[in-house]
N, C-alpha and C positions, 0 to 999 in steps of 0.2 A: 589518469591521462586518458583523454577521449578525443578521437578524430572522427569526422564525418565527411561523406562525399555524396552529392546528389546523383541519383540514378537516372536512367533514360526515361522512366515513367514519371509523369507529372506528380508533384508533391511528395515524391518518395526519396528517402535518404538511407544510405548504409552507414551504420555507426560501429566503430570498433573502440574498445577501451581496455585499459590494463589497471588493475587495482592491487596495491600492496598494503597490508595492515598488520600492525603489531598490537595485540590486545592483551591486557593484563586484568584478570578478574581477581579481586582481593576483597577483604572484609566480608567473606561469605559467612552467613549466619550459621551457627552450630545446628546440626540436624537438617540442613538443606538437602535437596535431592542429590543422590550420587551422580546424576547426569551433570549437574552444575559443577560439582567437584572435579569430575573428569574433564570438563571443558576448560577448567583453570589451567590445565597443563598444555593446552593447545594455544600456542602464541601467535604464529605467523600464518597469514593467508595471502597467497599469491595467485591471482586469477586473471583470465582474459575473457572478454565478452564480445559477442557479435549480435547486432540487432538490425532489423529493417523496420523503418517507420514511414507511414504515409499520413501526412497531416494536411487536410484540405480546409481547416477552419478559417473563417473570415477574420478572426482576431485571436490573439493568444489568451488574453485574460477575460474578455467579455464576448465570447463567440455567440453568434446567433444561428449559424448554419454550418454544415460541413461535418467532418469526422476526423478523429485522430486514432490511428490503429498502429500497433506495433507488436512484434514478436522478437524475443531475445533469448539467447542461450549463453550462460556463463559456465566456464570450466575452471575450477580451482584445483591446484596440485602441481603448479609449475614451480616446484620448490616449496618451502614452507611446511607447515604441519597439517593444514587442512587440505582435503581433497574431496571434491564433490562436483556434481553437475546441477545446474539450476535453470529451469525453463519458466518463462513468464509470457503470457499472452494478455494484451490490454486492448480494449476497444471502447471508444466514446463517440456518441452521435448527438448532434445538436439540430433542433427543428424549430423554425420560426412558427409561432402560434398567434392566436388572436390578441388584440390590444398590445402589440409589441412585446408579448411574453415569449419565453423560450422553453421548450421541453428538452430534457437531457436524459439520455440513457447511457450508462457506463458500466462496464464489467471488467473484471480482471481474474485470471486463473493462473496458478503456479504449481510447480512440482520440483522437488529436489531429491537427490539421492547421493549417498556416500560412495566414493570410489574406493577400491580395495587397498590402495597404497597410502591412504591417509584417513583423516577423521572428519566428522561433521559436527562442529561445536554447537552448543545450544544457542549461541548468539548469531549463528548464520542460518538458523531455521526460520520458519515463517511465524509471524504474529500479526494480529489485526486489532483495530481499534484506533480512534483518533480522527482528526479532521480530514485526512486524505483516504480513509478506508471506510470503516463503519462508525459513524458518529453515535453519541450516546454512551460510548465506552471510552475510557482513557487509553492513551497510546499503549499498544502491545498488551492490552488487558485480555484479549481473546486468544486463547492458546490451550492446547492439551495440557493437562496437569498431572504431576506425579501422584499416583493413587495413594501413596503413604503420606507424603509431606504437603501435598496440594500446591507445590511450587509450579509456576509456569515453565514448561520445558520446550515449547515450540513444536511445530508440526512439519511434516514433509510435503504437505499439499494444502492448498486453500483455494477458495473462490469467494468473490463478493460482487454485489450488484448495487448500483445507485440509480434511483429515479428522482429527478428534480423538476420542479416547475419554478422558473425564474421570472420575476416581474419587476418593471421599473418603479422605483420609489421617487427619485428625483433625477431625471435623465441627464440634465445639464451638469449636475455635480458628480455623475457616475455612480449614483447610489442605487443599489439593487437588492430586492428581497427574494427569498426562496423558501420553498417547502420541499421536504425530501422524505424518501423512504429508502433505507439501507438494509441489506440482508446478505448474510454469508457466514463462513466459518473457517476454522483451521482444523486440520485433521492429522492424527498420528498414524503410526503403522497399524494396519488392520482395519482402518476406517476408510470408507469410500467417499468420493465427491458427492455432495448434495444429500448426505445421509442425515444431516441435522443443520439447523440454521440458527443464527443469532440475528435478531431483527430490531430496528429502531425507526422511529419517525421523529421529525423535528422541523425547525425553522431557523432562519438566519438572515444576516445582512452582509452584503459585500459592497465595498467602497473602493473605487479606483482613485485613491487619494494621491496627493503630491509625494507621499513617502513610498508609494507603490500600492499594489493590491492589498486590501485589508479584509479579513474575514472574521466574523463573530457568529458562531453557530451553536445551537443547543439541540441535543438529541435526547429522546426518551426511550429507554430500554423496554421493549414489549414483552420479553421473556427472560427476566433476570434470574440468575442462579443465586444461591445463598451468599456467595462471595462477591457478587457484582453490585455496583451502585445502580440506582434506578434511573439516573440521568447524568449528563455531563455537558459542561460548556467547553467550547474550544475556541481558541483565538490564534490567528496567524497573520503575519505581515510579509509581503513579498511572494514571489513565485518560485517554482522549482528551477534550479540552475541546470 
């Protein structure tokens, strides 16, 4: 459930939301991380969130100028098994450049912590990878790992940055190309922000089609670990709700 109300400042909205989820982890592989087994006993998450967003972009799907900035705080533990606080800061800037091209700078930073009266399950922690975070990695592929089992167990902090150059391919049809550089990481307890980075470069095509916005993007992993793939394709239709 989400409600929003415009504030007195131009382009600015106050957002409130409530979330209730019942999660069942099953078919866990033998020998998986104990953290995953512990999270299987955590079923219900009841949380409320408050956010302020200022969006001055000139278009939602194909912006050429303006910015989209938000700060949000989620508190879980209003009943249920999970209890944690989560903070996320997001900022995106769009700049018109030469030959009707557009430059994009985007960054996101987050932190979460367990509250004393509940738990922080592995599925509520942070992961990166995929078309909306760091391309060249599959969804949720970037994560701290259990030192014994090598399972992904999520982190309590993250940051990532995207730099893009978007150029028109066929303007009348809404077809656009792009070149990007993504960098960031997820960190566990005892690790600090910016202490290490996962980085990728790539290219893609975006089409504002009759079915809605369509994205096809390919990223190349510049510093793969032994368990990483060297590159990844991503495909998406539609925008965020």
